[in-house]
C-alpha positions in Angstrom: -34.4 74.4 202.0 -36.8 76.0 204.5 -40.4 75.5 203.5 -42.5 78.4 204.8 -46.3 78.6 205.3 -48.1 81.9 205.5 -48.9 83.7 207.7 -45.3 83.8 208.9 -44.2 84.1 212.5 -41.4 86.3 213.9 -39.6 83.1 214.9 -39.5 81.9 211.2 -38.1 85.2 210.0 -35.5 85.3 212.8 -34.1 82.0 211.6 -33.6 83.1 208.0 -30.4 84.5 206.7 -29.2 85.9 203.4 -28.6 83.3 200.6 -31.1 80.9 202.1 -33.3 79.4 199.4 -36.9 79.2 200.6 -40.2 77.9 199.3 -43.4 79.7 200.3 -46.8 78.1 200.5 -50.1 79.7 201.4 -51.6 83.0 200.6 -49.5 85.9 199.2 -50.4 89.4 198.0 -49.2 91.0 194.8 -48.6 94.6 194.1 -46.5 97.1 192.2 -46.3 100.8 191.3 -50.0 101.5 191.0 -51.3 99.6 194.0 -48.6 99.6 196.8 -49.0 103.4 197.5 -52.8 102.8 197.9 -52.1 99.9 200.2 -49.8 102.1 202.3 -52.5 104.8 202.4 -55.1 102.2 203.5 -52.8 101.1 206.3 -52.0 104.6 207.5 -55.7 105.4 207.5 -56.5 102.1 209.3 -58.6 100.9 206.4 -57.0 97.5 205.8 -59.6 95.7 207.8 -62.4 97.4 205.8 -60.7 96.0 202.6 -60.6 92.5 204.2 -56.8 92.5 204.2 -54.6 91.3 207.1 -50.9 91.9 206.5 -49.7 90.3 209.8 -47.2 87.6 208.7 -47.9 88.3 205.0 -45.8 88.1 201.9 -46.1 90.7 199.1 -44.8 89.9 195.7 -43.8 92.9 193.5 -45.6 91.8 190.4 -48.8 92.3 188.3 -51.0 89.3 187.5 -51.7 89.0 183.8 -52.9 86.2 181.5 -49.2 85.8 180.6 -48.4 84.8 184.2 -46.6 86.5 187.1 -43.0 87.6 187.3 -41.0 90.0 189.5 -40.8 93.7 188.8 -37.9 95.9 190.0 -38.4 96.5 193.7 -36.2 99.6 193.7 -38.8 101.7 191.8 -39.7 104.7 193.9 -43.4 103.7 194.4 -42.5 100.1 195.4 -39.4 100.7 197.5 -41.0 103.6 199.4 -43.9 101.2 200.4 -41.6 98.7 202.0 -41.1 100.4 205.4 -44.8 101.1 206.0 -45.9 97.7 204.8 -43.3 96.1 207.1 -44.7 98.1 209.9 -48.2 96.8 208.9 -46.9 93.2 209.4 -45.6 92.1 206.0 -42.7 89.7 206.7 -41.4 89.0 203.2 -41.2 91.4 200.3 -40.5 89.5 197.0 -39.1 91.1 193.9 -35.9 91.7 192.0 -33.0 94.1 192.3 -31.1 95.8 195.1 -32.6 98.1 197.7 -31.3 101.3 199.3 -29.5 101.1 202.7 -32.3 103.0 204.4 -34.8 100.4 203.2 -32.4 97.6 204.5 -32.4 99.4 207.9 -36.3 99.6 207.9 -36.5 95.9 207.1 -34.3 95.1 210.0 -36.2 97.4 212.4 -39.6 95.7 211.6 -38.0 92.1 211.4 -39.0 91.8 207.8 -36.9 90.4 204.9 -36.5 90.9 201.2 -36.2 87.9 198.9 -35.5 87.8 195.2 -37.1 85.6 192.7 -35.9 84.3 189.4 -37.8 85.9 186.5 -39.5 82.8 185.1 -43.2 83.3 184.8 -43.9 79.7 183.6 -42.4 78.3 186.8 -44.4 80.8 189.0 -47.7 80.1 187.2 -47.2 76.4 187.8 -47.0 77.1 191.6 -50.4 79.0 191.7 -53.4 77.1 193.2 -55.8 80.1 193.0 -55.9 83.8 192.5 -58.4 86.6 193.2 -58.5 90.4 193.2 -58.2 91.4 196.8 -58.5 95.2 196.4 -58.2 98.1 194.0 -59.8 96.2 191.0 -59.7 99.5 189.0 -55.9 98.9 188.5 -56.6 95.9 186.3 -53.6 93.5 186.3 -51.8 95.8 188.7 -54.6 95.4 191.3 -53.8 93.9 194.7 -54.2 90.2 194.1 -54.3 87.4 196.6 -52.6 84.2 195.3 -52.5 80.8 196.8 -49.2 79.2 196.1 -47.4 76.0 196.7 -43.6 75.8 197.1 -43.0 79.2 195.5 -39.2 79.6 195.2 -37.2 82.6 196.4 -33.7 83.5 197.7 -33.3 85.6 200.8 -31.5 88.8 199.7 -31.8 91.0 202.7 -32.2 89.9 206.3 -31.4 91.4 209.7 -29.4 94.3 208.2 -27.3 92.1 205.9 -27.6 92.3 202.1 -26.3 90.2 199.2 -26.0 93.4 197.3 -23.3 94.9 199.6 -19.8 93.9 198.8 
């Protein structure tokens, strides 16, 4: 099982393939419907540095952070899935969530050498993997703000990599 540490290199991503079970350690960002479009806008307006956010080699987990814990939300929601190409261009290497993605999104992941991994929806397990958490940006969104989590051995399964998808039969 590959153990990955953030930030991730191109070489690490190149070696992953669909169905690989991975464990991620280091800093990851969280976001969903409310915040990901704001993050895309900040990238396009070259404002990420002003927010103190570096997405090169980053992981974004499609979730909110609440007192109940963290768990994946559906990545194929319009606001989330439409953010994937731009955030991949900004340097995000792994998008974590649940559910299948459109063929166009699969192609954009391939183009930017980014991957999509799915996570089992078990908030208790994920909460046990958290070392620290802080609001990184967009605090006005409450639990849907962009959070930065420090994780250890956070489990995921590669679902889309290099143009291949576990969702295509």
